[in-house]
VEXMARDO-750251 format. One line per 2 residues: number of its first residue (from 1); their letters; for each residue x, y, z of N, C-alpha, C, CB. Coordinates in steps of 0.1 Angstrom, whole numbers, plus 5000, padded with zeros to 4 digits. Each point is the difference from the previous one (the first is absolute). Glycine has a CB too. Layout:
<atoms>
NUM = a = X,Y,Z,X,Y,Z,X,Y,Z,X,Y,Z | ... $
</atoms>
This chain:
<atoms>
1 = xx = 5009,4988,5000,4992,5012,5001,5008,5013,4999,4984,4986,5012 | 5013,5022,4977,5008,5013,5001,4996,5010,5009,5005,4996,4978 $
3 = xx = 5004,5011,5027,4996,5012,5010,5002,5012,4992,5007,4989,5022 | 4981,5018,4978,5000,5012,4991,5009,5010,5008,4975,4995,4989 $
5 = xx = 5033,5013,5004,5008,5009,5006,4995,5014,5000,5017,4986,4994 | 4984,5020,5017,4992,5013,5000,5009,5014,4996,4987,4987,5020 $
7 = xx = 5010,5019,4973,5006,5012,4996,5002,5009,5011,4990,4998,4979 | 5018,5013,5018,5002,5010,5012,4987,5009,5001,5027,5001,4997 $
9 = xx = 4969,5002,4992,4986,5007,5003,4989,4993,5007,5006,5011,4980 | 4995,4976,5017,4987,4991,5007,5003,5001,5015,4996,4981,4981 $
11 = xx = 5019,5016,5024,5003,5000,5012,4997,5012,5006,5014,4983,4996 | 4990,5031,4999,4996,5012,5006,4986,4999,5001,5019,5012,4991 $
13 = xx = 4972,4987,5000,4987,4999,5000,4993,4992,5012,5003,5002,4976 | 5000,4987,5025,4997,4992,5012,5005,5005,5013,5002,4981,4985 $
15 = xx = 5010,5024,5014,5004,5006,5012,4993,5013,5006,5018,4990,4993 | 4978,5018,4997,4992,5011,5002,4984,4995,5006,5016,5013,4980 $
17 = xx = 4980,4977,5011,4986,4996,5004,5001,4996,5015,4992,4992,4975 | 5019,5000,5029,4999,4994,5012,5004,5008,5009,5002,4981,4992 $
19 = xx = 5005,5033,5007,5002,5009,5011,4989,5006,5001,5020,5002,4998 | 4969,5001,4994,4989,5007,4997,4990,4992,5010,5006,5009,4975 $
21 = xx = 4995,4978,5023,4990,4991,5007,5004,5000,5014,4996,4985,4979 | 5017,5015,5025,5004,5001,5015,4996,5012,5007,5017,4987,4996 $
23 = xx = 4983,5025,4997,4996,5014,5004,4984,4998,5002,5020,5014,4985 | 4974,4981,5006,4985,5000,5002,4995,4989,5012,4997,5007,4972 $
25 = xx = 5011,4985,5031,4995,4989,5011,5007,5004,5012,4998,4980,4985 | 5010,5027,5016,5008,5006,5014,4988,5005,5009,5024,5010,4987 $
27 = xx = 4966,4999,5009,4990,5006,5009,4993,4988,5004,4997,5024,4990 | 5000,4967,5004,4992,4988,5006,5006,4991,5008,4988,5001,4981 $
29 = xx = 5027,4998,5019,5008,4994,5008,5000,5008,5013,5013,4989,4981 | 4988,5022,5018,5001,5010,5010,4988,4999,5009,5014,5014,4985 $
31 = xx = 4974,4987,5008,4987,5000,5009,5000,4985,5005,4986,5018,4986 | 5016,4972,5009,4999,4986,5007,5010,4998,5012,4994,4990,4976 $
33 = xx = 5018,5017,5024,5008,5000,5008,4993,5008,5012,5020,4997,4983 | 4978,5017,5014,4993,5006,5010,4990,4995,5008,5007,5014,4989 $
35 = xx = 4986,4979,5004,4987,4991,5006,5004,4991,5010,4988,5001,4978 | 5024,4994,5021,5007,4989,5009,5008,5008,5011,5003,4982,4980 $
37 = xx = 4999,5029,5020,5008,5005,5010,4992,5003,5013,5015,5010,4980 | 4993,4990,5032,4992,5006,5013,5001,5014,4997,5006,4982,5020 $
39 = xx = 4984,5026,4989,4999,5012,4998,5011,5009,5005,4977,4994,5000 | 5033,5001,5009,5010,5007,5004,5011,5000,4987,4994,4993,5027 $
41 = xx = 5005,4996,4964,5011,4999,4991,4994,5008,4986,5010,4976,5011 | 4977,5026,4988,4997,5006,4988,5004,5014,4996,4982,4986,5003 $
43 = xx = 5023,5023,5008,5006,5011,4997,5016,5001,5005,4976,5009,5002 | 5029,4979,4999,5013,5001,5002,5010,5005,4992,4991,4987,5010 $
45 = xx = 5021,5021,4996,5009,5006,4990,5013,4993,5003,4987,5022,4998 | 5020,4972,4991,4998,5002,4985,4989,4990,4998,5025,5007,4991 $
47 = xx = 4966,4995,4999,4991,4990,4995,5004,4988,4995,4989,5018,4996 | 5004,4972,5007,5003,4986,4995,4992,4993,4993,5010,4999,5017 $
49 = xx = 4995,4996,4971,4988,4994,4991,4994,4988,5006,5010,5008,4980 | 4996,4984,5027,4996,4987,5004,4998,5002,5017,5014,4985,4977 $
51 = xx = 4973,5011,5028,4997,5001,5014,5012,4989,5009,4972,5006,4993 | 5033,4999,5017,5008,4993,5010,4992,4989,5007,5014,5021,5004 $
53 = xx = 4974,4983,5001,4995,4993,5006,4982,4998,4994,5021,5005,5019 | 4979,4985,4969,4985,5001,4996,4989,4996,5006,5010,4999,4985 $
55 = xx = 4981,5009,5014,4988,4996,5010,4986,5004,4992,5016,5005,5023 | 4975,4989,4981,4987,5000,4993,4989,5010,5009,5005,4972,4989 $
57 = xx = 5003,5037,5021,4992,5008,5010,4991,5010,4991,5019,4998,5020 | 4986,5006,4969,4994,5010,4993,4987,4996,4994,5023,5009,4996 $
59 = xx = 4978,4979,5000,4987,4992,4992,4991,4997,5010,5013,4990,4982 | 4991,5005,5030,4991,5001,5011,4992,5013,5003,5016,4983,5009 $
61 = xx = 4992,5027,4991,4997,5014,5003,4988,5003,4989,5026,5008,5010 | 4977,4989,4978,4989,5003,4989,4989,4995,5004,5012,5001,4982 $
63 = xx = 4986,4987,5022,4986,4991,4999,4993,5003,5014,5011,4978,4985 | 4998,5026,5024,4995,5006,5013,4995,5014,5004,5014,4984,5003 $
65 = xx = 4992,5023,4990,4997,5017,4998,4985,5001,4995,5027,5007,4993 | 4970,4988,4996,4989,5000,4992,4994,4987,4992,5009,5023,4999 $
67 = xx = 4981,4977,4999,4994,4988,4993,5006,5000,4984,4977,5002,5016 | 5034,4995,4984,5007,5000,4986,4995,4988,4992,5021,5010,5009 $
69 = xx = 4974,4978,4998,4993,4990,4990,4988,5005,4992,5009,4984,5014 | 4984,5025,4996,4990,5004,4992,5002,5010,4989,4989,4996,5018 $
71 = xx = 5021,5014,4986,5006,5010,4989,5005,4993,4987,5009,5015,5019 | 4997,4973,4984,5007,4990,4989,4988,4996,4990,5018,4989,5017 $
73 = xx = 4971,5005,4991,4990,4995,4991,4992,5011,4993,4998,4978,5014 | 5001,5034,4993,4993,5008,4992,5006,5006,4988,4990,5002,5020 $
75 = xx = 5024,4999,4981,5009,5003,4988,5001,4988,4990,5014,5014,5016 | 4984,4971,4989,5003,4990,4991,4984,5001,4992,5021,4985,5016 $
77 = xx = 4967,5017,4992,4989,5000,4991,4997,5010,4994,4993,4987,5012 | 5012,5024,4991,4998,5012,4989,5009,4999,4990,4993,5015,5014 $
79 = xx = 5021,4981,4985,5008,4997,4989,4994,4990,4991,5018,5005,5013 | 4978,4982,4994,4996,4989,4991,4987,5004,4991,5008,4984,5018 $
81 = xx = 4982,5024,4988,4988,5004,4994,5005,5008,4990,4986,4998,5018 | 5021,5010,4987,5003,5012,4986,5007,4995,4988,5004,5019,5016 $
83 = xx = 5007,4970,4988,5007,4994,4988,4990,4992,4991,5021,4999,5015 | 4971,4994,4993,4989,4992,4991,4993,5010,4993,4996,4982,5016 $
85 = xx = 4997,5026,4988,4991,5010,4994,5010,5009,4988,4984,5001,5025 | 5027,5002,4976,5007,5006,4990,5004,4991,4989,5008,5015,5017 $
87 = xx = 4996,4973,4986,5003,4992,4990,4987,4996,4990,5018,4992,5016 | 4971,5007,4991,4986,4997,4993,4998,5010,4991,4990,4989,5018 $
89 = xx = 5007,5025,4989,4998,5008,4992,5007,5006,4990,4989,5000,5015 | 5027,5002,4989,5010,5001,4989,5000,4990,4989,5014,5010,5017 $
91 = xx = 4988,4978,4984,5000,4991,4989,4990,5002,4991,5009,4985,5014 | 4977,5016,4991,4987,4999,4993,4999,5014,4991,4989,4983,5019 $
93 = xx = 5015,5029,4989,4999,5012,4993,5011,5002,4990,4989,5009,5020 | 5023,4987,4984,5010,5001,4990,5000,4989,4987,5014,5008,5020 $
95 = xx = 4978,4981,4983,4998,4993,4989,4988,5008,4989,5007,4979,5015 | 4983,5026,4992,4991,5005,4993,5003,5013,4993,4986,4988,5015 $
97 = xx = 5024,5022,4993,5005,5012,4992,5010,4996,4988,4997,5014,5021 | 5009,4974,4981,5010,4997,4989,4995,4991,4988,5017,5001,5018 $
99 = xx = 4971,4993,4984,4996,4991,4990,4987,5001,4996,5016,4987,5006 | 4975,5024,4998,4987,5002,4995,4999,5014,4997,4991,4982,5012 $
101 = xx = 5000,5022,4978,4999,5013,4997,4983,5005,5004,5022,4997,4981 | 4978,5013,5023,4988,5008,5006,4999,5015,5002,4998,4980,5009 $
103 = xx = 4991,5025,4989,5000,5015,4999,5008,5006,5013,4975,5000,4986 | 5033,5012,5012,5007,5005,5009,5010,4992,5008,4982,5014,4998 $
105 = xx = 5023,4976,4996,5009,4991,5005,5013,5008,5003,4990,4980,4987 | 5016,5027,5006,5014,5009,5001,4996,5009,5011,5009,5001,4973 $
107 = xx = 4981,5006,5028,4997,5009,5009,4998,4995,5014,4991,5010,4982 | 5001,4979,5019,5000,4995,5013,5013,4994,5005,4978,4997,4996 $
109 = xx = 5030,4997,4996,5013,4995,5006,5010,5011,5002,4997,4977,4987 | 5002,5033,5006,5007,5012,5005,4996,5006,5013,5004,5004,4978 $
111 = xx = 4981,4998,5023,4996,5004,5013,5003,4989,5013,4982,5015,4985 | 5020,4974,5011,5004,4990,5013,5014,5001,5003,4984,4984,4994 $
113 = xx = 5023,5018,4994,5014,5003,5001,5004,5011,5007,5001,4990,4981 | 4992,5022,5017,5003,5014,5007,5000,4999,5014,4990,5011,4981 $
115 = xx = 5001,4979,5024,4997,5000,5014,5014,4993,5007,4970,4997,4997 | 5038,4997,4998,5012,4996,5004,5011,5012,5004,4994,4980,4985 $
117 = xx = 5004,5030,5009,5007,5012,5000,4997,5009,5010,5003,4997,4978 | 4984,5002,5028,4997,5010,5011,5005,4993,5013,4979,5013,4987 $
119 = xx = 5029,4995,5021,5004,4994,5013,4987,4998,5011,5024,5012,4994 | 4977,4978,5013,4990,4996,5008,4998,5011,5009,5004,4977,4999 $
121 = xx = 5004,5032,5006,4997,5012,5010,4992,5009,4995,5020,4997,5009 | 4979,5004,4979,4992,5011,4992,4984,4997,5000,5021,5005,4984 $
123 = xx = 4975,4982,5018,4986,4994,5002,4999,4991,5013,4998,5001,4974 | 5008,4999,5034,4999,4993,5012,4988,5007,5008,5025,4991,4999 $
125 = xx = 4973,5020,5001,4990,5008,5009,4986,4996,4993,5017,5021,5008 | 4981,4983,4976,4988,4994,4997,4996,4988,5000,5001,5014,4990 $
127 = xx = 5011,4976,5011,4996,4986,5002,4995,4997,5012,5014,4994,4986 | 4993,5013,5024,4997,4996,5013,4983,5005,5004,5029,5002,5004 $
129 = xx = 4968,5010,4990,4986,5005,4999,4992,4988,4994,5007,5025,4997 | 4995,4971,4992,4992,4991,4992,4997,4986,5011,5012,5011,4975 $
131 = xx = 5000,4987,5031,4998,4989,5008,4992,5002,5013,5022,4993,4990 | 4976,5021,5014,4991,5004,5010,4986,4996,4996,5016,5019,5008 $
133 = xx = 4983,4987,4979,4986,4998,4996,4996,4986,4998,5001,5021,4990 | 5010,4970,5006,4995,4986,5000,4999,4992,5014,5009,5000,4976 $
135 = xx = 4996,5007,5035,5000,4995,5014,5011,4991,4998,4974,5002,5007 | 5036,4998,4987,5013,4990,4999,5011,5005,5010,4997,4995,4973 $
137 = xx = 5003,5017,5034,5008,5005,5008,5005,4990,5012,4990,5021,4994 | 5020,4974,5009,5004,4992,5010,4993,4985,4998,5004,5021,5017 $
139 = xx = 4997,4976,4971,4994,4987,4995,5011,4992,4992,4975,5010,4999 | 5026,4977,5001,5009,4995,4991,5000,5002,4985,4999,4985,5018 $
141 = xx = 4985,5016,4976,4997,5003,4987,5007,5015,4995,4976,4985,5004 | 5022,5024,5007,5007,5014,4997,5015,5000,4999,4981,5010,5012 $
143 = xx = 5024,4981,4996,5014,4998,4999,5004,4994,4987,5001,4996,5025 | 4994,4995,4971,5005,4991,4987,4994,5006,4986,5000,4978,5016 $
145 = xx = 4989,5031,4985,4995,5000,4988,5006,5012,4990,4980,4989,5012 | 5031,5018,4994,5007,5009,4988,5012,4992,4993,4995,5023,5014 $
147 = xx = 5006,4965,4992,5011,4992,4994,4995,4988,4993,5015,5007,5018 | 4972,4993,4978,4994,4990,4992,5003,4998,4983,4984,5004,5019 $
149 = xx = 5018,5009,4977,5003,5005,4987,5014,5006,4998,4977,5002,4998 | 5030,4995,4993,5013,5006,4996,5002,5006,4986,5009,4985,5016 $
151 = xx = 4987,5026,4982,5001,5005,4985,5015,4996,4996,4983,5022,5002 | 5027,4981,5003,5014,4994,4995,5000,4984,4996,5011,5019,5015 $
153 = xx = 4981,4974,4993,4999,4986,4997,4992,4997,4988,5002,4996,5024 | 4987,5013,4973,4993,4999,4987,5011,5002,4987,4977,5010,5012 $
155 = xx = 5031,4999,4989,5010,5006,4991,5009,4989,4999,4998,5025,5006 | 5007,4969,5004,5012,4990,5000,4996,4987,4993,5008,5010,5021 $
157 = xx = 4977,4986,4982,4996,4988,4994,4998,5002,4985,4990,4992,5021 | 5004,5020,4976,4995,5004,4984,5012,4999,4992,4982,5017,5005 $
159 = xx = 5028,4989,5002,5013,5001,4991,5007,4984,4998,5004,5027,5010 | 4993,4964,5000,5004,4988,5001,4993,4989,4988,5004,5008,5026 $
161 = xx = 4982,4996,4974,4992,4994,4991,5004,5003,4987,4983,5001,5015 | 5019,5011,4982,5002,5004,4986,5015,4997,4995,4981,5019,5004 $
163 = xx = 5027,4977,5004,5014,4998,4995,5003,4985,5000,5008,5023,5009 | 4984,4968,5000,5000,4986,5000,4990,4991,4993,5010,5006,5020 $
165 = xx = 4980,5000,4979,4990,4989,4996,4992,5005,4987,4996,4991,5027 | 5008,5001,4960,4995,5004,4990,4988,4998,4996,5019,5000,4996 $
167 = xx = 4973,5009,4995,4985,4998,4997,5000,4985,4992,4992,5028,4998 | 5017,4970,4995,4997,4985,4993,4996,4990,5010,5017,5004,4982 $
169 = xx = 4990,4994,5029,4998,4992,5013,4985,5002,5004,5026,5003,5009 | 4969,5009,4992,4988,5001,5006,4989,4994,4987,5008,5022,5018 $
171 = xx = 4996,4982,4970,4990,4995,4991,5001,4986,4998,5000,5021,4990 | 5009,4973,5011,5000,4983,5000,4993,4996,5010,5021,4996,4991 $
173 = xx = 4980,5009,5023,4989,4995,5009,4987,5002,4999,5015,5002,5010 | 4982,5011,4984,4985,5001,4997,4996,4991,4987,5001,5025,5010 $
175 = xx = 5006,4972,4980,4997,4992,4990,4997,4986,5006,5014,5014,4982 | 4994,4981,5027,4998,4988,5008,4987,4999,5009,5025,5001,5000 $
177 = xx = 4968,5011,5001,4988,5000,5008,5001,5005,5014,4993,4982,4986 | 5015,5024,5019,5003,5004,5013,4991,5013,5004,5025,4991,4997 $
179 = xx = 4972,5010,5014,4992,5012,5002,5009,5012,5005,4980,4984,5005 | 5015,5028,4995,5010,5011,5002,5004,4997,5016,4987,5019,4982 $
181 = xx = 5004,4978,5026,5006,4998,5015,5009,4987,4999,4978,5009,5012 | 5019,4981,4983,5011,4989,4999,5012,5001,4994,4984,4990,5000 $
183 = xx = 5016,5023,4989,5013,5004,4994,5007,5007,5007,4993,4999,4982 | 5002,5010,5028,5007,5007,5010,5005,4991,5011,4988,5020,4993 $
185 = xx = 5004,4972,5013,5004,4992,5009,5009,4989,4999,4981,5007,5005 | 5016,4987,4982,5009,4988,4998,5013,5004,4991,4979,4984,5001 $
187 = xx = 5021,5026,4992,5012,5001,4992,5006,5014,5004,4990,4984,4981 | 5002,5028,5019,5006,5011,5002,5006,5001,5014,4984,5008,4983 $
189 = xx = 5009,4988,5027,5005,5002,5015,5012,4992,5002,4977,5004,5009 | 5025,4984,4986,5013,4995,5001,5012,5005,4993,4986,4983,5004 $
191 = xx = 5012,5023,4984,5009,5006,4994,5005,5013,5006,4992,4988,4982 | 4999,5017,5027,5003,5013,5008,5005,4998,5013,4982,5012,4989 $
193 = xx = 5023,4974,5014,5002,4997,5015,5013,5005,5004,4986,4980,4999 | 5026,5022,4992,5011,5007,5003,4997,5015,5005,5011,4984,4984 $
195 = xx = 4981,5023,5006,4998,5013,5005,4992,5003,5013,5003,5004,4976 | 4987,4984,5024,4991,5001,5010,5008,4998,5014,4980,4991,4983 $
197 = xx = 5030,5000,5015,5010,5000,5013,5007,5010,5005,5002,4982,4994 | 5003,5027,4996,5008,5011,5001,4991,5012,5006,5015,4992,4979 $
199 = xx = 4972,5009,5017,4991,5007,5004,4996,4999,5014,4995,4998,4978 | 5002,4987,5026,4998,4995,5014,5010,5006,5008,4990,4977,4994 $
201 = xx = 5024,5023,5003,5007,5002,5009,5000,5016,5003,5012,4978,4994 | 4986,5030,4995,4999,5014,5002,4989,5003,5009,5008,5003,4979 $
203 = xx = 4981,4993,5019,4987,5005,5006,5001,4995,5014,4986,4999,4979 | 5019,4988,5024,5001,4995,5014,5010,5011,5008,4996,4973,4993 $
205 = xx = 5013,5028,5002,5012,5009,5007,4992,5013,5002,5023,4990,4988 | 4970,5016,5003,4994,5016,5000,4988,4997,5010,5004,5010,4972 $
207 = xx = 4988,4981,5031,4990,5001,5009,5006,4995,5015,4982,4995,4980 | 5028,4996,5019,5005,4998,5013,5006,5011,5007,5004,4979,4992 $
209 = xx = 5004,5028,4999,5006,5013,5005,4992,5012,5004,5017,4993,4987 | 4969,5008,5010,4992,5010,5001,5000,5004,5014,4988,4994,4982 $
211 = xx = 5014,5020,5019,4999,5007,5012,4991,5011,5002,5019,4994,5001 | 4980,5015,4989,4993,5011,5005,4986,4998,4998,5017,5013,4995 $
213 = xx = 4976,4979,4995,4987,4998,5001,4995,4990,5013,5002,5003,4973 | 5004,4987,5030,4994,4995,5011,5004,5009,5014,5002,4975,4988 $
215 = xx = 5006,5034,5013,5000,5010,5009,4986,5006,5000,5025,5003,4997 | 4973,5005,4993,4989,5008,4997,4986,4992,5003,5015,5013,4984 $
217 = xx = 4983,4975,5012,4987,4994,4998,4996,4991,5013,5005,5000,4973 | 5006,4997,5035,4999,4993,5014,5000,5007,5010,5008,4984,4992 $
219 = xx = 4984,5013,5018,5002,5008,5013,5000,4990,5012,4987,5022,4990 | 5013,4965,5005,5000,4990,5010,5010,4991,4996,4978,5003,5007 $
221 = xx = 5030,4992,5006,5013,4991,4999,4997,4987,4994,5009,5011,5020 | 4977,4984,4979,4994,4987,4993,5005,4999,4986,4979,5000,5015 $
223 = xx = 5021,5011,4979,5001,5003,4986,5015,5004,4995,4975,5009,5002 | 5035,4995,5008,5012,5002,4998,5007,4990,4991,4999,5012,5020 $
225 = xx = 5010,4992,4972,5010,4992,4991,5012,5000,5008,4991,5006,4978 | 5019,4986,5015,5012,4998,5006,5008,5014,4999,4999,4974,4995 $
227 = xx = 4998,5035,4996,5008,5012,4997,4996,5010,5011,5001,4996,4975 | 4986,5003,5030,4995,5007,5010,5004,4997,5011,4984,5004,4990 $
229 = xx = 5017,4982,5013,5004,4994,5013,5015,5004,5003,4984,4980,4997 | 5025,5019,4991,5016,5005,5004,5000,5015,5006,5010,4985,4981 $
231 = xx = 4981,5022,5014,5000,5015,5006,4999,5002,5014,4990,5006,4982 | 5005,4982,5026,4999,4998,5015,5013,5002,5007,4981,4984,4997 $
233 = xx = 5030,5012,4996,5013,5002,5005,5008,5014,4998,4999,4975,4998 | 4993,5034,4994,5007,5013,4999,4993,5008,5009,5008,4997,4976 $
235 = xx = 5000,5009,5032,4997,5012,5010,5002,5012,4998,5003,4987,5014 | 4995,5024,4993,5000,5013,4996,5017,5003,4998,4976,5007,5013 $
237 = xx = 5032,4988,4995,5013,5003,4999,5009,4989,4997,4994,5016,5013 | 5002,4971,4987,5006,4989,5001,4996,4989,4991,5005,5007,5021 $
239 = xx = 5001,4984,4975,4996,4987,4991,5005,4987,5007,5001,5014,4979 | 4991,4978,5026,5003,4987,5004,5005,4991,4989,4985,5004,5016 $
241 = xx = 5029,4996,4980,5005,4995,4990,4998,4985,4999,5014,5019,5002 | 4990,4975,5009,4999,4985,5000,4986,4995,4996,5017,4999,5019 $
243 = xx = 4972,5003,4987,4989,4997,4996,4993,5003,4985,5001,5001,5024 | 5004,5011,4974,4995,5006,4987,5007,4993,4989,4996,5021,5011 $
245 = xx = 5018,4974,4990,5006,4992,4992,4994,4986,5000,5017,5014,5004 | 4981,4981,5005,4993,4984,5001,4988,5002,4992,5008,4992,5026 $
247 = xx = 4981,5016,4979,4988,5004,4992,5001,5000,4985,4996,5013,5018 | 5015,4994,4978,5003,5002,4985,5005,4988,4995,5005,5023,5002 $
249 = xx = 5002,4968,5004,5004,4987,4996,4988,4991,4998,5021,5003,5012 | 4970,4997,4997,4987,4993,4999,4992,5005,4990,4999,4996,5023 $
251 = xx = 5002,5017,4974,4991,5006,4989,5005,4998,4986,4995,5017,5016 | 5016,4982,4980,5007,4996,4990,4997,4985,4995,5017,5018,5008 $
253 = xx = 4982,4974,5000,5001,4985,4995,4989,4997,4992,5012,4992,5020 | 4976,5013,4984,4990,4995,4987,5003,5006,4987,4983,4998,5015 $
255 = xx = 5022,5017,4983,5005,5003,4989,5009,4993,4994,4995,5017,5008 | 5015,4979,4998,5009,4993,4997,4998,4984,4994,5009,5017,5016 $
257 = xx = 4980,4976,4990,4994,4988,4995,4993,5002,4989,4998,4992,5021 | 4994,5019,4978,4993,5002,4988,5008,5002,4990,4983,5009,5010 $
259 = xx = 5030,4999,4990,5009,5001,4989,5008,4987,4997,5001,5025,5004 | 5001,4967,5006,5007,4989,4996,4992,4989,4993,5015,5006,5018 $
261 = xx = 4971,4993,4984,4991,4991,4992,4997,5004,4989,4991,4992,5017 | 5006,5022,4980,4996,5006,4988,5012,5002,4991,4983,5012,5011 $
263 = xx = 5029,4989,4994,5011,5000,4990,5003,4987,4993,5008,5018,5013 | 4989,4971,4995,5000,4987,4992,4989,4999,4991,5010,4990,5018 $
265 = xx = 4980,5014,4985,4987,5000,4992,5003,5007,4987,4984,5001,5020 | 5023,5012,4981,5001,5008,4989,5013,4991,4991,4990,5024,5015 $
267 = xx = 5019,4970,4990,5012,4994,4991,4991,4985,4995,5026,5011,5016 | 4965,4984,4991,4995,4988,4994,4990,5002,4988,5003,4990,5022 $
269 = xx = 4989,5023,4978,4992,5005,4991,5005,5002,4988,4990,5008,5016 | 5025,4996,4982,5007,5003,4989,4999,4988,4990,5015,5015,5015 $
271 = xx = 4986,4972,4991,4998,4989,4989,4985,4996,4998,5023,4990,5006 | 4969,5016,5002,4986,4995,4996,4994,5008,4989,4996,4993,5023 $
273 = xx = 5007,5017,4972,4995,5007,4989,5005,4996,4985,4999,5018,5017 | 5013,4977,4984,5007,4995,4987,5000,5013,4990,4991,4975,5002 $
275 = xx = 5010,5035,5002,5001,5014,4994,5009,5005,5005,4981,5004,4994 | 5025,5007,4999,5011,5010,5003,4995,5013,4996,5018,4984,4997 $
277 = x = 4984,5025,5016,4994,5013,4997,5008,5009,4992,4989,4998,5021 $
</atoms>
């Protein structure tokens, strides 16, 4: 077996990428290390990357200070429902905008896309007032409802359908007698699985990290998410670094698991289509 020799440019490129990866992962290593330090070692000088006396006391503090299990479940339910809804609405709307012709198609698509350019802070007050009219304030449905549809997701899936799914494939399926719903469910949706996996990662991360809207719409701790719960360790003049880092480690685990699962799904879907973008 021949060993492929790397050129000087390849070695430099790999070295640069490795260095960049180490810089990116260093804050997570520091966060994990701080979560395992005793309170008196957190602010020790000079700072130490690895704890001398590893301890789980900060994780115990997280779960004894507040009902973080409930916060975790609230975030998990909110992110899961949001991700499923975004995948369904984005794939269906993206498919319709990509492959069907109907009046005002381009105008409606531009209108939907334009909402992605408006910062949330500009319409959060009107949105809150609408929730008051619906009597959804301090209710789970009011917490999750703004995250059920994503305009960027519709744009993303539309572009994916246009670039990867030829019209001839759809025409052949229609000639074979498949219904429009069967065409979408059995042919289009599997071919969109790679893009859907990428969108699932993005939508789950966005919803899981939501802070401003849960802060506005909830007044009861029963509906608090992990992001709001972590704020309990931030005081007026100080921050309890040990527990807040322990809570942050717990908070990023679901996002990391979703990324690892969907990453494999994206890679496997490349062989499913049999086509090249």
